[in-house]
Structure formats: C-alpha cells, structure tokens
SERO-4910 file (N, C-alpha, C, O; in steps of 0.05 Angstrom, whole numbers):
BEGIN
 pado doro    nc1    nc2    nc3   cac1   cac2   cac3    cc1    cc2    cc3    oc1    oc2    oc3
  Met    A  -1054   1008  -2759  -1046    987  -2778  -1015    985  -2780  -1002   1006  -2783
  Val    A  -1005    962  -2776   -975    958  -2777   -965    955  -2805   -975    938  -2821
  Asp    A   -946    971  -2812   -933    969  -2839   -910    950  -2837   -887    958  -2831
  Ile    A   -915    924  -2843   -895    903  -2841   -871    909  -2859   -848    904  -2852
  Arg    A   -876    919  -2883   -854    925  -2902   -835    946  -2890   -810    943  -2893
  Lys    A   -846    966  -2877   -830    987  -2865   -813    976  -2842   -789    982  -2840
  Leu    A   -825    958  -2826   -811    946  -2803   -788    928  -2813   -767    927  -2802
  Lys    A   -794    914  -2835   -775    895  -2847   -750    911  -2857   -727    903  -2854
  Glu    A   -756    933  -2870   -734    950  -2881   -717    961  -2858   -692    962  -2860
  Glu    A   -730    968  -2836   -715    978  -2812   -698    956  -2801   -675    961  -2794
  Gln    A   -708    932  -2799   -693    909  -2789   -668    903  -2806   -647    899  -2796
  Ile    A   -672    903  -2832   -650    898  -2851   -628    918  -2848   -604    912  -2848
  Lys    A   -636    944  -2844   -617    965  -2840   -602    962  -2814   -577    965  -2813
  Leu    A   -617    956  -2792   -605    953  -2766   -587    928  -2764   -567    928  -2750
  Ala    A   -594    907  -2779   -579    882  -2778   -550    886  -2786   -532    871  -2777
  Lys    A   -545    906  -2802   -517    912  -2810   -500    922  -2787   -475    922  -2788
  Lys    A   -513    932  -2766   -499    942  -2742   -494    921  -2721   -480    926  -2701
  Val    A   -504    897  -2725   -501    876  -2705   -472    867  -2704   -459    860  -2724
  Ile    A   -461    867  -2679   -433    859  -2674   -435    833  -2658   -448    832  -2637
  Ile    A   -422    812  -2668   -421    787  -2653   -393    778  -2646   -385    755  -2648
  Ser    A   -378    798  -2636   -351    793  -2625   -353    803  -2596   -369    820  -2589
  Asp    A   -335    792  -2579   -336    799  -2550   -327    827  -2545   -304    834  -2552
  Ser    A   -344    842  -2532   -336    870  -2524   -328    872  -2495   -316    892  -2487
  Leu    A   -334    851  -2480   -327    852  -2451   -305    833  -2445   -304    810  -2454
  Lys    A   -286    843  -2428   -265    825  -2419   -275    807  -2397   -268    783  -2395
  Lys    A   -293    818  -2381   -304    802  -2358   -332    811  -2353   -339    835  -2353
  Ile    A   -350    792  -2348   -377    798  -2341   -379    796  -2310   -374    776  -2298
  Lys    A   -386    819  -2298   -388    819  -2268   -418    818  -2260   -424    806  -2240
  Thr    A   -435    831  -2276   -464    830  -2270   -479    822  -2295   -471    829  -2317
  Ile    A   -501    807  -2291   -517    798  -2314   -546    801  -2308   -556    795  -2286
  Gly    A   -561    810  -2328   -589    814  -2324   -606    794  -2339   -596    780  -2358
  Gly    A   -631    792  -2332   -650    775  -2346   -676    791  -2348   -684    805  -2330
  Val    A   -690    788  -2371   -715    803  -2374   -737    785  -2385   -732    768  -2403
  Glu    A   -761    788  -2375   -784    771  -2382   -809    788  -2383   -812    807  -2368
  Gln    A   -826    781  -2402   -851    796  -2405   -875    779  -2398   -875    755  -2403
  Thr    A   -895    792  -2388   -921    779  -2384   -943    799  -2392   -937    823  -2395
  Phe    A   -967    789  -2396   -988    807  -2406  -1013    805  -2388  -1021    784  -2379
  Val    A  -1025    829  -2384  -1050    830  -2369  -1066    854  -2378  -1056    877  -2379
  Asn    A  -1092    850  -2383  -1110    872  -2391  -1099    890  -2413  -1099    915  -2409
  Asn    A  -1089    879  -2435  -1078    894  -2457  -1053    911  -2449  -1047    931  -2462
  Lys    A  -1040    902  -2428  -1015    916  -2419   -992    896  -2419   -996    872  -2414
  Ile    A   -968    906  -2424   -944    889  -2423   -929    896  -2398   -923    920  -2393
  Ile    A   -923    876  -2382   -906    880  -2358   -879    869  -2365   -876    845  -2370
  Ser    A   -859    886  -2364   -831    877  -2368   -817    876  -2341   -816    896  -2327
  Ser    A   -806    853  -2334   -793    849  -2308   -764    843  -2313   -756    825  -2328
  Met    A   -747    859  -2300   -718    856  -2303   -704    852  -2276   -710    864  -2256
  Ile    A   -686    833  -2277   -670    826  -2253   -640    829  -2260   -632    820  -2282
  Val    A   -625    840  -2242   -596    842  -2246   -583    824  -2224   -589    827  -2200
  Cys    A   -565    806  -2232   -552    788  -2214   -521    792  -2214   -510    801  -2234
  Asp    A   -509    784  -2192   -480    782  -2192   -473    757  -2208   -485    735  -2203
  Phe    A   -455    759  -2228   -450    737  -2246   -438    713  -2232   -443    690  -2239
  Lys    A   -421    718  -2212   -407    697  -2198   -426    681  -2179   -426    656  -2179
  Thr    A   -442    695  -2164   -459    682  -2144   -488    677  -2154   -503    660  -2143
  Leu    A   -496    691  -2175   -523    691  -2186   -544    701  -2166   -568    695  -2168
  Lys    A   -535    717  -2147   -553    729  -2127   -564    756  -2139   -550    770  -2153
  Glu    A   -589    761  -2132   -602    785  -2142   -589    811  -2130   -584    812  -2106
  Ile    A   -584    830  -2148   -573    856  -2139   -595    877  -2140   -598    894  -2122
  Glu    A   -611    877  -2161   -631    897  -2165   -653    886  -2184   -648    868  -2200
  Lys    A   -677    898  -2181   -698    891  -2200   -714    916  -2207   -714    935  -2192
  Ser    A   -726    915  -2231   -743    938  -2239   -765    927  -2257   -763    904  -2267
  His    A   -785    942  -2262   -806    934  -2281   -818    958  -2293   -816    981  -2284
  Ala    A   -831    953  -2315   -846    974  -2329   -872    962  -2340   -873    939  -2348
  Ile    A   -894    978  -2339   -919    969  -2350   -927    989  -2372   -931   1012  -2367
  Val    A   -930    978  -2396   -938    996  -2418   -961    984  -2434   -966    960  -2432
  Asp    A   -976   1001  -2448   -998    991  -2464   -988    975  -2487   -968    981  -2499
  Glu    A  -1002    953  -2493   -996    936  -2516  -1004    950  -2542  -1028    953  -2547
  Lys    A   -984    959  -2557   -990    975  -2582   -997    957  -2606  -1015    963  -2621
  Ile    A   -982    935  -2608   -987    916  -2631   -988    888  -2620   -976    881  -2600
  Ser    A  -1003    871  -2634  -1004    843  -2626   -979    828  -2636   -963    839  -2651
  Tyr    A   -976    803  -2628   -953    788  -2636   -952    782  -2666   -971    773  -2678
  Ile    A   -929    789  -2678   -924    782  -2706   -897    768  -2707   -877    779  -2698
  Arg    A   -897    744  -2717   -872    727  -2718   -850    743  -2732   -853    752  -2754
  Gly    A   -827    744  -2718   -804    758  -2730   -802    788  -2723   -783    801  -2730
  Phe    A   -823    798  -2710   -824    827  -2703   -830    831  -2674   -844    850  -2666
  Leu    A   -820    813  -2657   -826    814  -2628   -817    840  -2615   -831    850  -2597
  Phe    A   -794    851  -2624   -784    876  -2612   -806    898  -2612   -808    913  -2592
  Tyr    A   -820    900  -2634   -839    922  -2637   -863    920  -2617   -877    939  -2612
  Arg    A   -867    896  -2607   -888    892  -2588   -877    896  -2559   -889    910  -2543
  Glu    A   -855    883  -2553   -845    882  -2526   -821    900  -2519   -816    907  -2496
  Gly    A   -807    909  -2540   -783    925  -2537   -787    950  -2520   -771    956  -2502
  Pro    A   -808    967  -2526   -811    992  -2511   -813    987  -2480   -803   1003  -2465
  Ala    A   -827    966  -2472   -830    960  -2444   -803    952  -2432   -797    960  -2409
  Ile    A   -788    936  -2446   -762    927  -2437   -743    951  -2433   -729    953  -2413
  Met    A   -743    969  -2453   -726    992  -2451   -733   1010  -2428   -715   1022  -2415
  Glu    A   -759   1012  -2422   -767   1028  -2399   -758   1016  -2373   -749   1030  -2355
  Ala    A   -761    989  -2371   -752    975  -2347   -722    978  -2343   -712    982  -2321
  Tyr    A   -707    976  -2365   -678    978  -2365   -669   1006  -2355   -651   1009  -2339
  Asn    A   -682   1026  -2365   -675   1054  -2359   -680   1061  -2329   -669   1080  -2319
  Lys    A   -697   1045  -2316   -702   1049  -2287   -680   1038  -2269   -679   1045  -2245
  Leu    A   -663   1021  -2280   -642   1008  -2264   -621   1028  -2256   -612   1045  -2271
  Glu    A   -612   1025  -2231   -589   1041  -2221   -563   1026  -2228   -543   1038  -2235
  Asn    A   -565    999  -2226   -542    982  -2233   -546    968  -2259   -558    947  -2261
  Lys    A   -537    981  -2281   -540    969  -2307   -523    945  -2310   -499    946  -2303
  Pro    A   -533    922  -2320   -517    898  -2322   -496    900  -2344   -500    915  -2363
  Asp    A   -475    884  -2342   -455    882  -2363   -466    868  -2388   -460    875  -2411
  Ala    A   -484    849  -2383   -496    834  -2405   -525    828  -2397   -532    826  -2373
  Leu    A   -542    825  -2417   -570    820  -2412   -580    795  -2427   -576    793  -2451
  Ile    A   -593    777  -2413   -605    753  -2425   -634    760  -2432   -650    768  -2414
  Val    A   -642    756  -2457   -668    763  -2466   -683    738  -2474   -672    720  -2488
  Asn    A   -708    735  -2466   -725    712  -2474   -735    716  -2502   -758    722  -2507
  Ala    A   -716    713  -2521   -722    717  -2550   -697    708  -2565   -678    699  -2553
  Asn    A   -697    712  -2591   -674    705  -2607   -655    729  -2611   -663    752  -2609
  Gly    A   -629    722  -2616   -610    742  -2624   -608    742  -2654   -627    750  -2668
  Ile    A   -585    732  -2665   -582    731  -2694   -596    706  -2706   -596    703  -2730
  Leu    A   -607    689  -2689   -622    666  -2699   -650    675  -2707   -670    670  -2694
  His    A   -651    689  -2730   -674    704  -2739   -673    707  -2769   -650    709  -2780
  Pro    A   -695    707  -2783   -694    708  -2813   -678    732  -2824   -665    729  -2845
  Arg    A   -678    754  -2810   -663    778  -2820   -639    783  -2802   -627    805  -2803
  Arg    A   -632    763  -2785   -609    764  -2768   -611    786  -2746   -591    797  -2737
  Ile    A   -636    793  -2739   -639    813  -2718   -664    808  -2701   -685    821  -2704
  Gly    A   -662    787  -2684   -683    782  -2665   -684    803  -2644   -668    822  -2644
  Met    A   -703    801  -2626   -706    822  -2605   -681    826  -2588   -676    849  -2581
  Ala    A   -666    805  -2582   -642    808  -2566   -621    826  -2580   -608    842  -2568
  Ser    A   -619    822  -2607   -600    839  -2622   -610    867  -2624   -594    886  -2621
  His    A   -635    871  -2629   -648    897  -2632   -644    913  -2607   -636    937  -2607
  Leu    A   -649    901  -2584   -646    914  -2558   -617    921  -2553   -611    943  -2543
  Gly    A   -599    903  -2559   -570    907  -2555   -560    932  -2569   -545    948  -2558
  Ile    A   -569    935  -2594   -561    959  -2610   -572    984  -2597   -557   1004  -2593
  Leu    A   -597    985  -2591   -610   1009  -2580   -601   1016  -2552   -598   1040  -2545
  Leu    A   -595    996  -2536   -586   1001  -2508   -555   1001  -2506   -544   1008  -2485
  Asp    A   -542    993  -2527   -513    991  -2528   -503    973  -2505   -486    981  -2489
  Ile    A   -513    949  -2504   -506    930  -2483   -502    902  -2496   -516    895  -2516
  Ala    A   -484    886  -2485   -481    858  -2494   -507    843  -2487   -516    843  -2465
  Thr    A   -518    829  -2507   -543    814  -2503   -540    786  -2513   -525    780  -2532
  Ile    A   -555    768  -2500   -556    740  -2508   -585    732  -2511   -602    738  -2493
  Gly    A   -592    719  -2533   -620    710  -2537   -622    681  -2528   -606    664  -2534
  Val    A   -644    676  -2513   -650    649  -2504   -680    644  -2511   -698    655  -2499
  Ala    A   -684    627  -2531   -711    621  -2541   -719    593  -2533   -703    575  -2530
  Lys    A   -745    589  -2530   -755    563  -2522   -764    546  -2547   -769    522  -2545
  Arg    A   -766    560  -2570   -772    546  -2595   -752    553  -2616   -741    575  -2616
  Leu    A   -747    534  -2633   -728    538  -2655   -742    553  -2678   -761    542  -2690
  Met    A   -734    577  -2683   -748    594  -2703   -740    585  -2732   -757    585  -2749
  Leu    A   -715    579  -2735   -705    571  -2762   -678    558  -2758   -666    558  -2737
  Gly    A   -669    546  -2780   -642    534  -2780   -642    504  -2778   -663    491  -2773
  Glu    A   -619    493  -2781   -615    464  -2780   -595    457  -2757   -574    469  -2756
  Val    A   -603    439  -2740   -586    432  -2717   -568    409  -2724   -577    387  -2732
  Lys    A   -542    414  -2722   -522    393  -2727   -503    392  -2703   -488    411  -2698
  Glu    A   -504    370  -2689   -487    366  -2665   -489    391  -2646   -469    402  -2638
  Lys    A   -514    398  -2640   -520    420  -2621   -516    448  -2632   -524    468  -2620
  Thr    A   -503    451  -2655   -499    477  -2667   -521    482  -2688   -528    464  -2703
  Ile    A   -532    507  -2688   -554    513  -2706   -542    530  -2729   -531    551  -2726
  Tyr    A   -547    519  -2753   -536    532  -2778   -559    544  -2794   -580    532  -2797
  Val    A   -554    568  -2804   -573    581  -2823   -556    590  -2847   -537    606  -2843
  Asp    A   -561    580  -2870   -545    586  -2894   -515    581  -2889   -498    598  -2895
  Lys    A   -509    559  -2877   -482    550  -2870   -468    567  -2849   -444    563  -2843
  Glu    A   -482    587  -2838   -470    603  -2816   -480    592  -2789   -503    588  -2785
  Ala    A   -461    588  -2771   -468    580  -2743   -480    603  -2729   -467    623  -2724
  Arg    A   -506    601  -2722   -520    624  -2710   -530    619  -2682   -539    637  -2668
  Gly    A   -528    594  -2673   -538    588  -2646   -530    560  -2636   -518    545  -2651
  Tyr    A   -537    555  -2611   -533    528  -2599   -559    518  -2587   -574    533  -2575
  Glu    A   -562    492  -2590   -584    479  -2576   -573    470  -2549   -551    459  -2548
  Phe    A   -587    476  -2528   -577    470  -2501   -599    458  -2484   -620    469  -2480
  Ile    A   -593    434  -2473   -612    421  -2454   -600    424  -2426   -579    414  -2420
  Thr    A   -615    438  -2409   -604    445  -2383   -606    423  -2363   -589    421  -2344
  Lys    A   -626    406  -2366   -628    383  -2347   -643    360  -2361   -656    364  -2382
  Lys    A   -641    337  -2350   -653    313  -2362   -683    316  -2365   -697    326  -2347
  His    A   -694    308  -2387   -722    308  -2394   -733    337  -2399   -757    340  -2404
  Ala    A   -716    357  -2397   -726    385  -2402   -724    390  -2432   -708    379  -2447
  Lys    A   -742    408  -2442   -741    415  -2470   -717    433  -2475   -707    446  -2457
  Ser    A   -708    433  -2500   -684    448  -2508   -689    478  -2506   -711    488  -2509
  Leu    A   -667    492  -2500   -666    521  -2503   -648    527  -2527   -630    511  -2533
  Tyr    A   -653    549  -2540   -638    556  -2564   -624    583  -2559   -636    604  -2558
  Ile    A   -598    581  -2556   -581    605  -2549   -570    617  -2575   -560    603  -2592
  Ser    A   -571    644  -2576   -558    657  -2598   -547    684  -2589   -559    697  -2572
  Pro    A   -524    693  -2600   -513    719  -2592   -532    741  -2602   -543    740  -2624
  Gly    A   -535    761  -2585   -551    784  -2593   -535    807  -2604   -538    815  -2627
  Tyr    A   -517    817  -2586   -501    840  -2594   -476    841  -2576   -477    835  -2552
  Lys    A   -454    848  -2588   -428    852  -2573   -419    828  -2557   -406    830  -2537
  Ile    A   -426    804  -2567   -418    779  -2554   -416    757  -2576   -432    757  -2594
  Ser    A   -397    739  -2572   -394    718  -2592   -413    694  -2586   -424    692  -2564
  Leu    A   -415    676  -2605   -432    652  -2602   -420    635  -2579   -435    624  -2562
  Lys    A   -394    632  -2579   -380    615  -2559   -384    627  -2531   -391    612  -2512
  Thr    A   -380    653  -2528   -383    665  -2501   -413    665  -2493   -419    663  -2469
  Ser    A   -431    668  -2512   -460    667  -2505   -466    640  -2493   -480    639  -2472
  Ser    A   -457    619  -2505   -462    592  -2495   -450    587  -2468   -462    576  -2450
  Glu    A   -424    595  -2465   -410    591  -2440   -423    607  -2417   -425    597  -2394
  Thr    A   -432    631  -2423   -445    649  -2404   -471    636  -2394   -477    636  -2370
  Ile    A   -488    626  -2412   -513    613  -2405   -508    589  -2387   -522    584  -2368
  Lys    A   -488    573  -2395   -482    549  -2379   -475    556  -2350   -482    542  -2331
  Lys    A   -460    578  -2347   -452    587  -2320   -476    598  -2304   -474    600  -2279
  Cys    A   -497    605  -2318   -521    616  -2304   -542    596  -2297   -563    603  -2285
  Ile    A   -537    570  -2303   -556    550  -2295   -553    541  -2266   -531    534  -2257
  Lys    A   -575    543  -2252   -574    536  -2223   -595    513  -2220   -619    518  -2221
  Tyr    A   -586    489  -2215   -603    466  -2212   -623    472  -2188   -614    482  -2168
  Pro    A   -648    464  -2191   -661    448  -2212   -675    465  -2233   -692    455  -2248
  His    A   -669    491  -2235   -683    508  -2254   -674    503  -2283   -651    499  -2289
  Lys    A   -694    503  -2301   -688    499  -2329   -676    523  -2342   -658    522  -2359
  Leu    A   -686    547  -2335   -677    572  -2347   -652    582  -2333   -648    576  -2309
  Pro    A   -635    598  -2347   -613    611  -2334   -624    628  -2311   -645    640  -2314
  Glu    A   -610    629  -2289   -620    641  -2264   -631    670  -2267   -653    675  -2257
  Pro    A   -618    688  -2282   -630    715  -2285   -657    714  -2298   -675    730  -2292
  Leu    A   -660    696  -2318   -686    693  -2331   -707    680  -2313   -730    688  -2312
  His    A   -698    660  -2298   -716    647  -2279   -727    667  -2259   -751    667  -2253
  Leu    A   -709    684  -2248   -717    703  -2228   -736    725  -2240   -755    734  -2228
  Ala    A   -730    732  -2265   -746    752  -2279   -774    741  -2284   -794    755  -2282
  His    A   -775    715  -2291   -801    701  -2296   -817    700  -2271   -842    705  -2271
  Lys    A   -804    694  -2249   -817    692  -2222   -828    720  -2214   -851    722  -2204
  Tyr    A   -812    740  -2219   -820    768  -2213   -844    777  -2230   -862    790  -2220
  Ser    A   -844    769  -2255   -865    777  -2273   -892    764  -2265   -913    776  -2267
  Lys    A   -890    739  -2255   -914    725  -2246   -926    739  -2221   -950    742  -2217
  Gln    A   -907    747  -2203   -915    761  -2179   -929    788  -2185   -949    795  -2173
  Leu    A   -917    803  -2204   -929    829  -2212   -956    825  -2225   -975    841  -2219
  Arg    A   -959    805  -2241   -984    799  -2255  -1006    793  -2234  -1028    803  -2236
  Lys    A   -998    777  -2215  -1017    769  -2193  -1027    794  -2178  -1050    797  -2172
  Glu    A  -1008    812  -2171  -1014    836  -2156  -1033    854  -2172  -1052    866  -2160
  Ile    A  -1029    856  -2198  -1046    873  -2215  -1074    861  -2216  -1094    876  -2214
  Leu    A  -1076    835  -2220  -1102    822  -2222  -1118    823  -2196  -1142    822  -2196
  Gln    A  -1104    825  -2173  -1117    827  -2147  -1127    855  -2140  -1143    858  -2121
  Lys    A  -1118    874  -2155  -1126    902  -2149  -1156    907  -2156  -1166    929  -2152
***
C-alpha cells in the first residue's frame, strides 16, 4: 500500500533542494531516457549523445519490477529506480539528461526530472507531452505567477512539448538546449527519440523470448 502523504512530505522536503540556475559552462554530452513496460516490468533505456553532432556515444538499460502503479504527480516512485539503475551502468555519464517527464512544472515543484537531478547530482531537463498544470502565455508556462516552463512545437502539425528545468539548469538554457537537440523530421529531441527507439527494440526482444 502506497502512503501518498509520506511521499508528498518527501517531495516537499526535496523541492527545497531544487536549483534552477546553470551549473554547466558548456554541455558536451547529453543523455535521453525513456521507459516502456512489459509483463509488470519497467524497462529504462538511456542514450548518451555528443551534444554538437547528436551522434550516439553509449547506451544502457535496466529492467526492474514494477513496484507501484502510476499515480499522477508521483512518477519518480514508479520509474525512478529503473532510470537510476540504467544511469549507473553508463561509463560515459552525460553532462545533462533529458527526461520524459516534468521538472519544476509540477504541483510541488518536483517532477521526476527534478527528483532524478537531485539524487544523481546531474543537470536535468523535463520534456512532457501533456501540460500538467499552469497557464500558457506567449509560449511561457506560469504557475502562481512564476515562469516554470515553455511550450514548444518542434514541427508543423505536431503536438506541443512542455519543457521545464529539472535541476542545475535555468529555464532559458533548458529551452535553448532542447531546440539544439531537434533533428528534423523527429518531433522529440534526438537523445529522447533514440532512447524511445531503443526502448521499443528492447521490448520487442523481451516479448519474442
């Protein structure tokens, strides 16, 4: 049984540690992480790319048992352990990591991207496919008058992506970084696109066994 109150208290405590100023002078490598599910297991797929060329440098994955089902606002507790395991397997740790989740664009200002950033001590950027909260004004997303994210359309007729800083990176740099990671005709930033592709491949291999 999941104690939501306890998890909420932990999030509120951790949210105070979130840093949204730039810790890196230059990003040389960037990672992307994506999860998929098969037979009550979570597969976390991670790709590390050269930031300049967006070419793959390394990949890793982890398969862990699904401990809790999805609860809105508590995604880290479901997917975080698998991501951390995949990250720890990397020989080339990225300077920054793009997470398919929210950063500070979260009711308690600690989405999975922020939570991971604190625990792994890495600059993280959240990229979500749905707007969790806030009001969009001229592409900037405000929550209680604080700018917490950007709405970003990567190509014509594509649905919006919602970018928010996770940890050790500013909102402006988060947005600029994601823009530099778009490789036409893909909708997702390239490290996420490659991680998504890798996760589909792993899922297929598992199902064929």
